[in-house]
A tleap script that builds the chain and sets N, CA, C and O, in Angstrom:
source leaprc.protein.ff14SB
mol = sequence {
  NMET PRO LEU TYR GLU TYR GLU LEU CYS GLU
  GLY SER CYS LYS PRO CYS GLY GLY ARG PHE
  THR LEU ARG ARG PRO LEU SER ALA THR GLU
  LEU THR LYS CYS PRO ALA CYS LYS ARG PRO
  VAL ARG ARG VAL ILE SER SER PHE SER SER
  PRO MET LYS LEU LYS PRO LEU SER PHE SER
  ASP ALA LYS LYS ALA GLY PHE THR VAL MET
  LYS ARG THR ASP SER GLY ALA TYR GLU LYS
  CGLN
}
set mol.1.N position { 122.897 112.299 93.271 }
set mol.1.CA position { 122.582 113.538 93.295 }
set mol.1.C position { 123.681 114.375 93.758 }
set mol.1.O position { 124.343 113.965 94.711 }
set mol.2.N position { 123.968 115.497 93.212 }
set mol.2.CA position { 125.006 116.385 93.580 }
set mol.2.C position { 124.541 117.173 94.894 }
set mol.2.O position { 123.382 117.359 95.262 }
set mol.3.N position { 125.735 117.594 95.519 }
set mol.3.CA position { 125.685 118.556 96.776 }
set mol.3.C position { 125.657 119.977 96.359 }
set mol.3.O position { 126.553 120.305 95.581 }
set mol.4.N position { 124.879 120.810 96.689 }
set mol.4.CA position { 124.975 122.258 96.406 }
set mol.4.C position { 125.051 123.041 97.645 }
set mol.4.O position { 124.312 122.758 98.587 }
set mol.5.N position { 125.913 124.027 97.710 }
set mol.5.CA position { 126.033 124.881 98.915 }
set mol.5.C position { 125.475 126.226 98.519 }
set mol.5.O position { 125.569 126.739 97.404 }
set mol.6.N position { 124.888 126.721 99.569 }
set mol.6.CA position { 124.160 128.072 99.522 }
set mol.6.C position { 124.490 128.886 100.584 }
set mol.6.O position { 124.779 128.370 101.663 }
set mol.7.N position { 124.489 130.286 100.414 }
set mol.7.CA position { 124.531 131.292 101.522 }
set mol.7.C position { 123.526 132.298 101.356 }
set mol.7.O position { 123.013 132.534 100.262 }
set mol.8.N position { 123.206 132.950 102.512 }
set mol.8.CA position { 122.217 134.038 102.530 }
set mol.8.C position { 122.859 135.166 101.644 }
set mol.8.O position { 124.071 135.382 101.663 }
set mol.9.N position { 122.003 135.849 100.893 }
set mol.9.CA position { 122.427 137.003 100.274 }
set mol.9.C position { 122.671 138.166 101.201 }
set mol.9.O position { 123.574 138.956 100.926 }
set mol.10.N position { 121.902 138.337 102.324 }
set mol.10.CA position { 122.184 139.362 103.375 }
set mol.10.C position { 121.781 138.820 104.688 }
set mol.10.O position { 120.915 137.948 104.753 }
set mol.11.N position { 122.364 139.292 105.736 }
set mol.11.CA position { 122.010 138.923 106.996 }
set mol.11.C position { 122.463 137.397 107.329 }
set mol.11.O position { 123.212 136.753 106.594 }
set mol.12.N position { 121.938 136.941 108.464 }
set mol.12.CA position { 122.265 135.671 108.953 }
set mol.12.C position { 120.989 135.213 109.790 }
set mol.12.O position { 120.146 136.022 110.176 }
set mol.13.N position { 120.925 133.881 110.029 }
set mol.13.CA position { 119.854 133.318 110.835 }
set mol.13.C position { 120.437 132.245 111.550 }
set mol.13.O position { 121.486 131.729 111.162 }
set mol.14.N position { 119.790 131.839 112.646 }
set mol.14.CA position { 120.278 130.839 113.518 }
set mol.14.C position { 120.046 129.332 113.011 }
set mol.14.O position { 120.954 128.501 113.041 }
set mol.15.N position { 118.867 129.078 112.583 }
set mol.15.CA position { 118.678 127.813 112.073 }
set mol.15.C position { 119.833 127.320 110.953 }
set mol.15.O position { 120.375 126.218 111.024 }
set mol.16.N position { 120.073 128.141 110.087 }
set mol.16.CA position { 120.850 127.594 108.801 }
set mol.16.C position { 122.332 128.125 109.120 }
set mol.16.O position { 123.297 127.581 108.583 }
set mol.17.N position { 122.478 129.127 109.948 }
set mol.17.CA position { 123.823 129.762 110.149 }
set mol.17.C position { 124.514 130.625 108.933 }
set mol.17.O position { 125.705 130.933 108.884 }
set mol.18.N position { 123.606 130.916 108.057 }
set mol.18.CA position { 123.902 131.789 106.890 }
set mol.18.C position { 124.491 130.968 105.743 }
set mol.18.O position { 124.715 131.494 104.653 }
set mol.19.N position { 124.741 129.680 105.987 }
set mol.19.CA position { 125.431 128.874 104.916 }
set mol.19.C position { 124.905 127.508 105.134 }
set mol.19.O position { 124.853 127.040 106.272 }
set mol.20.N position { 124.520 126.860 104.109 }
set mol.20.CA position { 124.013 125.333 104.286 }
set mol.20.C position { 124.292 124.652 102.962 }
set mol.20.O position { 124.553 125.305 101.952 }
set mol.21.N position { 124.230 123.272 102.982 }
set mol.21.CA position { 124.439 122.356 102.078 }
set mol.21.C position { 123.083 121.442 101.814 }
set mol.21.O position { 122.441 120.929 102.731 }
set mol.22.N position { 122.776 121.331 100.493 }
set mol.22.CA position { 121.576 120.550 100.181 }
set mol.22.C position { 121.941 119.437 99.079 }
set mol.22.O position { 122.619 119.715 98.090 }
set mol.23.N position { 121.475 118.261 99.312 }
set mol.23.CA position { 121.496 117.384 98.057 }
set mol.23.C position { 120.231 117.341 97.316 }
set mol.23.O position { 119.204 116.878 97.812 }
set mol.24.N position { 120.311 117.877 96.001 }
set mol.24.CA position { 119.239 118.065 95.223 }
set mol.24.C position { 119.571 117.495 93.758 }
set mol.24.O position { 120.676 117.618 93.228 }
set mol.25.N position { 118.432 116.835 93.159 }
set mol.25.CA position { 118.583 116.303 91.830 }
set mol.25.C position { 118.945 117.511 90.733 }
set mol.25.O position { 118.647 118.695 90.896 }
set mol.26.N position { 119.595 117.002 89.669 }
set mol.26.CA position { 119.762 118.017 88.534 }
set mol.26.C position { 118.562 118.544 88.074 }
set mol.26.O position { 118.531 119.711 87.685 }
set mol.27.N position { 117.513 117.806 88.065 }
set mol.27.CA position { 116.277 118.373 87.349 }
set mol.27.C position { 115.442 119.370 88.394 }
set mol.27.O position { 114.496 120.034 87.971 }
set mol.28.N position { 115.793 119.417 89.558 }
set mol.28.CA position { 115.207 120.290 90.472 }
set mol.28.C position { 115.288 121.766 90.080 }
set mol.28.O position { 116.306 122.124 89.489 }
set mol.29.N position { 114.292 122.702 90.352 }
set mol.29.CA position { 114.456 124.156 90.094 }
set mol.29.C position { 115.327 124.722 90.983 }
set mol.29.O position { 115.552 124.231 92.089 }
set mol.30.N position { 115.901 125.867 90.512 }
set mol.30.CA position { 116.832 126.514 91.327 }
set mol.30.C position { 116.298 127.114 92.550 }
set mol.30.O position { 115.228 127.722 92.553 }
set mol.31.N position { 117.099 126.937 93.693 }
set mol.31.CA position { 116.672 127.348 95.047 }
set mol.31.C position { 116.879 128.775 95.189 }
set mol.31.O position { 118.013 129.243 95.088 }
set mol.32.N position { 115.822 129.532 95.424 }
set mol.32.CA position { 115.969 130.915 95.769 }
set mol.32.C position { 115.751 131.488 97.112 }
set mol.32.O position { 116.083 132.644 97.373 }
set mol.33.N position { 115.122 130.588 98.082 }
set mol.33.CA position { 114.942 130.898 99.358 }
set mol.33.C position { 115.449 129.874 100.278 }
set mol.33.O position { 115.461 128.688 99.948 }
set mol.34.N position { 115.837 130.251 101.332 }
set mol.34.CA position { 116.265 129.356 102.526 }
set mol.34.C position { 115.197 128.637 103.067 }
set mol.34.O position { 114.273 129.270 103.578 }
set mol.35.N position { 115.168 127.155 103.032 }
set mol.35.CA position { 114.136 126.341 103.596 }
set mol.35.C position { 113.768 126.750 105.025 }
set mol.35.O position { 112.604 126.698 105.424 }
set mol.36.N position { 114.846 127.178 105.824 }
set mol.36.CA position { 114.559 127.425 107.233 }
set mol.36.C position { 113.960 128.921 107.554 }
set mol.36.O position { 113.007 129.131 108.305 }
set mol.37.N position { 114.736 129.963 106.807 }
set mol.37.CA position { 114.228 131.280 107.211 }
set mol.37.C position { 113.402 131.956 106.151 }
set mol.37.O position { 112.699 132.931 106.420 }
set mol.38.N position { 113.478 131.489 105.062 }
set mol.38.CA position { 112.759 131.978 103.726 }
set mol.38.C position { 113.455 133.237 103.268 }
set mol.38.O position { 112.826 133.984 102.517 }
set mol.39.N position { 114.705 133.564 103.642 }
set mol.39.CA position { 115.341 134.661 103.241 }
set mol.39.C position { 116.017 134.252 101.796 }
set mol.39.O position { 116.281 133.068 101.585 }
set mol.40.N position { 116.270 135.191 100.878 }
set mol.40.CA position { 116.879 134.990 99.569 }
set mol.40.C position { 118.412 134.465 99.752 }
set mol.40.O position { 119.220 134.952 100.543 }
set mol.41.N position { 118.645 133.408 98.892 }
set mol.41.CA position { 120.007 132.758 98.920 }
set mol.41.C position { 120.623 132.658 97.485 }
set mol.41.O position { 119.934 132.797 96.475 }
set mol.42.N position { 121.902 132.419 97.464 }
set mol.42.CA position { 122.529 132.216 96.255 }
set mol.42.C position { 123.389 131.129 96.421 }
set mol.42.O position { 123.889 130.877 97.517 }
set mol.43.N position { 123.626 130.385 95.297 }
set mol.43.CA position { 124.473 129.238 95.194 }
set mol.43.C position { 125.822 129.559 95.242 }
set mol.43.O position { 126.185 130.540 94.593 }
set mol.44.N position { 126.725 128.862 95.950 }
set mol.44.CA position { 128.088 129.060 96.225 }
set mol.44.C position { 128.869 128.051 95.251 }
set mol.44.O position { 128.526 126.870 95.228 }
set mol.45.N position { 129.889 128.502 94.472 }
set mol.45.CA position { 130.687 127.489 93.642 }
set mol.45.C position { 131.700 126.910 94.760 }
set mol.45.O position { 132.453 127.667 95.372 }
set mol.46.N position { 131.665 125.500 94.987 }
set mol.46.CA position { 132.527 125.023 95.881 }
set mol.46.C position { 133.462 124.049 95.238 }
set mol.46.O position { 133.455 123.850 94.024 }
set mol.47.N position { 134.235 123.469 96.040 }
set mol.47.CA position { 135.353 122.426 95.432 }
set mol.47.C position { 134.596 121.132 95.308 }
set mol.47.O position { 133.553 120.858 95.902 }
set mol.48.N position { 135.203 120.428 94.523 }
set mol.48.CA position { 134.690 119.083 94.312 }
set mol.48.C position { 135.766 117.985 94.613 }
set mol.48.O position { 136.961 118.243 94.756 }
set mol.49.N position { 135.181 116.655 94.699 }
set mol.49.CA position { 136.244 115.650 94.950 }
set mol.49.C position { 136.332 114.925 93.749 }
set mol.49.O position { 135.307 114.806 93.078 }
set mol.50.N position { 137.642 114.297 93.272 }
set mol.50.CA position { 137.831 113.631 92.262 }
set mol.50.C position { 138.550 112.379 92.614 }
set mol.50.O position { 139.293 112.447 93.593 }
set mol.51.N position { 138.457 111.239 91.979 }
set mol.51.CA position { 139.184 109.995 92.333 }
set mol.51.C position { 140.715 110.352 92.380 }
set mol.51.O position { 141.243 111.219 91.683 }
set mol.52.N position { 141.304 109.614 93.234 }
set mol.52.CA position { 142.773 109.656 93.423 }
set mol.52.C position { 143.375 109.147 92.077 }
set mol.52.O position { 142.776 108.381 91.322 }
set mol.53.N position { 144.529 109.616 91.869 }
set mol.53.CA position { 145.174 109.165 90.592 }
set mol.53.C position { 145.761 107.782 90.919 }
set mol.53.O position { 146.464 107.610 91.914 }
set mol.54.N position { 145.472 106.863 90.107 }
set mol.54.CA position { 145.843 105.395 90.330 }
set mol.54.C position { 146.994 105.056 89.434 }
set mol.54.O position { 147.298 105.720 88.442 }
set mol.55.N position { 147.644 103.925 89.867 }
set mol.55.CA position { 148.890 103.533 88.932 }
set mol.55.C position { 148.238 102.931 87.564 }
set mol.55.O position { 147.105 102.470 87.420 }
set mol.56.N position { 149.198 103.056 86.678 }
set mol.56.CA position { 148.651 102.401 85.382 }
set mol.56.C position { 148.428 100.891 85.536 }
set mol.56.O position { 149.044 100.277 86.407 }
set mol.57.N position { 147.627 100.320 84.774 }
set mol.57.CA position { 147.265 98.917 84.857 }
set mol.57.C position { 148.387 98.062 84.066 }
set mol.57.O position { 148.764 98.331 82.926 }
set mol.58.N position { 148.830 97.055 84.807 }
set mol.58.CA position { 149.976 96.239 84.182 }
set mol.58.C position { 149.325 95.110 83.472 }
set mol.58.O position { 148.108 94.930 83.510 }
set mol.59.N position { 150.192 94.318 82.796 }
set mol.59.CA position { 149.611 93.200 82.090 }
set mol.59.C position { 149.161 92.070 82.988 }
set mol.59.O position { 148.172 91.425 82.641 }
set mol.60.N position { 149.791 91.769 84.106 }
set mol.60.CA position { 149.437 90.868 85.030 }
set mol.60.C position { 148.174 91.452 85.905 }
set mol.60.O position { 147.395 90.646 86.414 }
set mol.61.N position { 148.011 92.660 86.046 }
set mol.61.CA position { 146.686 93.100 86.795 }
set mol.61.C position { 145.544 92.880 85.854 }
set mol.61.O position { 144.473 92.449 86.281 }
set mol.62.N position { 145.757 93.198 84.410 }
set mol.62.CA position { 144.776 93.181 83.539 }
set mol.62.C position { 144.214 91.523 83.342 }
set mol.62.O position { 143.044 91.185 83.163 }
set mol.63.N position { 145.321 90.696 83.428 }
set mol.63.CA position { 144.969 89.203 83.373 }
set mol.63.C position { 144.009 88.748 84.547 }
set mol.63.O position { 142.957 88.126 84.405 }
set mol.64.N position { 144.578 89.179 85.738 }
set mol.64.CA position { 143.995 88.874 86.979 }
set mol.64.C position { 142.535 89.407 86.938 }
set mol.64.O position { 141.633 88.811 87.527 }
set mol.65.N position { 142.350 90.427 86.302 }
set mol.65.CA position { 140.785 91.121 86.254 }
set mol.65.C position { 140.098 90.478 85.177 }
set mol.65.O position { 138.940 90.845 84.977 }
set mol.66.N position { 140.569 89.619 84.468 }
set mol.66.CA position { 139.844 88.846 83.391 }
set mol.66.C position { 139.899 89.201 81.994 }
set mol.66.O position { 139.284 88.596 81.116 }
set mol.67.N position { 140.716 90.285 81.793 }
set mol.67.CA position { 140.989 90.818 80.320 }
set mol.67.C position { 141.820 89.951 79.671 }
set mol.67.O position { 142.638 89.251 80.269 }
set mol.68.N position { 141.640 89.948 78.282 }
set mol.68.CA position { 142.583 89.211 77.310 }
set mol.68.C position { 143.612 90.202 76.932 }
set mol.68.O position { 143.301 91.293 76.455 }
set mol.69.N position { 144.833 89.838 77.139 }
set mol.69.CA position { 145.969 90.739 76.847 }
set mol.69.C position { 146.446 90.379 75.421 }
set mol.69.O position { 146.725 89.199 75.209 }
set mol.70.N position { 146.563 91.264 74.441 }
set mol.70.CA position { 147.010 90.924 73.165 }
set mol.70.C position { 148.257 91.562 72.839 }
set mol.70.O position { 148.340 92.723 73.240 }
set mol.71.N position { 149.281 91.092 72.195 }
set mol.71.CA position { 150.593 91.677 71.776 }
set mol.71.C position { 150.652 91.653 70.290 }
set mol.71.O position { 150.342 90.664 69.625 }
set mol.72.N position { 151.079 92.832 69.777 }
set mol.72.CA position { 151.327 92.946 68.278 }
set mol.72.C position { 152.583 92.306 67.886 }
set mol.72.O position { 153.611 92.459 68.546 }
set mol.73.N position { 152.520 91.537 66.743 }
set mol.73.CA position { 153.745 90.941 66.305 }
set mol.73.C position { 154.293 91.790 65.132 }
set mol.73.O position { 153.678 92.764 64.697 }
set mol.74.N position { 155.526 91.354 64.625 }
set mol.74.CA position { 156.227 92.279 63.589 }
set mol.74.C position { 155.274 92.195 62.403 }
set mol.74.O position { 155.246 93.201 61.695 }
set mol.75.N position { 154.577 91.290 62.099 }
set mol.75.CA position { 153.726 91.260 60.887 }
set mol.75.C position { 152.478 92.161 60.916 }
set mol.75.O position { 151.783 92.362 59.921 }
set mol.76.N position { 152.251 92.680 62.113 }
set mol.76.CA position { 151.079 93.651 62.278 }
set mol.76.C position { 149.959 92.788 62.901 }
set mol.76.O position { 148.951 93.382 63.283 }
set mol.77.N position { 150.031 91.450 63.041 }
set mol.77.CA position { 148.826 90.774 63.627 }
set mol.77.C position { 149.095 90.753 65.249 }
set mol.77.O position { 150.147 90.977 65.849 }
set mol.78.N position { 147.797 90.409 65.758 }
set mol.78.CA position { 147.969 90.385 67.404 }
set mol.78.C position { 147.739 88.868 67.790 }
set mol.78.O position { 147.066 88.068 67.141 }
set mol.79.N position { 148.334 88.651 68.815 }
set mol.79.CA position { 148.317 87.257 69.561 }
set mol.79.C position { 148.173 87.340 70.956 }
set mol.79.O position { 148.645 88.301 71.564 }
set mol.80.N position { 147.530 86.374 71.565 }
set mol.80.CA position { 147.309 86.429 72.877 }
set mol.80.C position { 148.641 86.190 73.670 }
set mol.80.O position { 149.494 85.430 73.211 }
set mol.81.N position { 148.800 86.786 74.758 }
set mol.81.CA position { 150.081 86.706 75.465 }
set mol.81.C position { 149.713 85.603 76.604 }
set mol.81.O position { 150.562 85.255 77.425 }
savepdb mol mol.pdb
quit
């Protein structure tokens, strides 16, 4: 389930601090009121985390992971390495 950030449209409140984050399913209806103070809220576009860029997979790493590594020969056929 994704995390959504919300902020109050106007004013502030002590329970939510004017800004809060909720984990909601994609199928849930859009949130229009703060669950704590019942004032109108809007969703804030926030940053996201992505996986770190990893090094390319080498032949030896692929073999260790259980993959079959094939090499193309001059005739266009492939053979196991």
